[in-house]
N, C-alpha and C positions, 0 to 999 in steps of 0.2 A: 749565662744561661738564658735561653729563650723561653718566653711564656708558652704554656701548653697550647697546642693546636697550630703553632707556627714553626714546627720543626722541619718542614720540607715543602716542596711544591705540591699543590693539590693533585689528587688523582685525576687522570683524564676522564671526562664525561663520556660514557658510551651511549650511543643512540638507543632509543627505547626499543627493546626487543631484539637488539642486535645479536645475531649469532645463535639464538636459541631455537632448537628444533623440537617439536613435539614428537613423542614416541608413537608406536603403532596403535596403542590403545586410544590415545588422545586423537590421533588422525582418524580412526574409525568413528569416533563420536562426532567429530567435526564433519566428516563425510556424510554421516547420517542426517545431520542438521542441514547440510548443503543440499542434499537430495530433496528433502521435504520442503525447503525454501523454494527451490526451483519448481517442484511439483505444484506448490500452492501458487506460485507466480503464473504458471501456465494455466491452471484452473481459473485464476482471477482474470487473465486475459481472455480466455474463452467465454467466461461468464459475462465479462464486460462487452464483448462483441455481440453476444446474444441479446444483452440488454439494449444495446444500440439499435439492433434490428426491431426489438419489441417497441422501443420508444418511437422509432420511425413509423411503425405500423399504427401505433396509437395516434400519432400526429396526423397520419393519413385519414384515419377514421374520424378524427375530430374535424378535419377539413371537409370530409364528406357530409358530416352532420351539419356543418355550418351552411351548406348550400341546399340541403334537402328541406322541402317545405314542411314535412311532417315532424321534423326534429326541432327541439327547443334549443335556445342559446345555452341553457344550462348543461345540456348533454354535450354540446360541442366544447364548451368551456371546461367541463369536467375531464373530457378526454385530452384536451390540450394540457391541462394542469398535471394529469397523471403522466403524460408524455414527458413533460419538463422534469418532473421529479425522477422518473426512471432514467432519463437521459443524464441527469447529474450523477445518479448512482452508477451509471455505466462508466462515466469518466473516473469516478473513484476506483472502481474495480480495475480499470485499465492502468491507472497510475500506480495503484498498489501492486498490480501484477508486475510492472516494470521494476519496482523497487525490490520485490521478493526475488525476481530473477537476478538482479544485480547482486543482492546479498548472497544468493546461492553461489553465484560465480566467484564472488570475493572469498567466500568460505572455501570454495574448491581451490582457490589459489594458495591458501594456507597449506594445503596438502601437497600441491604440485610443485611448489617452489622450495628452495633451500635457504636458510640463513636469516629469515626475517619473520618467523611465524607469529610472534606476539604482535608486532606492528600490523601485519596483514589481518590478524584476527580482530584487532581493535577497529580497523577500518571497516571490516565486514560487519561488526557489531553496530557501528554508527549507521550503516546503510539499513540494517534490519530495524534499528530503532526508528528511523524515519518511516519505514513501512508500517510498523506498529502504530506510530503516532497518527499517520494519515488514516489508517483503518479505524482506530478508536474514535477520532474526532468525526470522521464521516459517518460512523454508525450512530453516534449521538445526534448529529445534525439531521441525518436521514430519518431517525425515529421521530424527532420533533416536527420535521417538515411533513412527514406522513400523517402525523396526528393533526396538524393544522390543516393540511389538505383535506382530510376526512371531514373536519368541521365545516370547511368552506363548501365542499360538495354537498353535504347534508343541508346546509342553509340554502344553497342555490336550488336544490331539488325540492325543498319543502314549499317554496313560494310559487 
């Protein structure tokens, strides 16, 4: 007699999510999330592009103030600092937009393909997780940078 658990060959391992297909209800839910992820990605890209233009405009104003005799160095420096912070925020919006577009496309692939829904869904969730992480970290960093920039500008303009 063989000890328990040693009666036969082990069952073959199946790949994660192999062969499972979501039904119409699940597909409709995933499709809704995919649409909003792509929509938010497009909005983030457009917002990032507008912020780039704004940052360039602020940098140009700062450069003008640097050469005008009636302007102070504090005015030029303030505009340059604001331009730098807005430019960094623009880069965040642009990168987050790319990740949301990717996650929307990855979620869409769950609906459009056959036989690997769970694995595709997990890949899409990883991409969306990265977008959430970038957005959360950038929001906290941006808040503190704005706060510090506000203090620096007030000190520069008070003297």
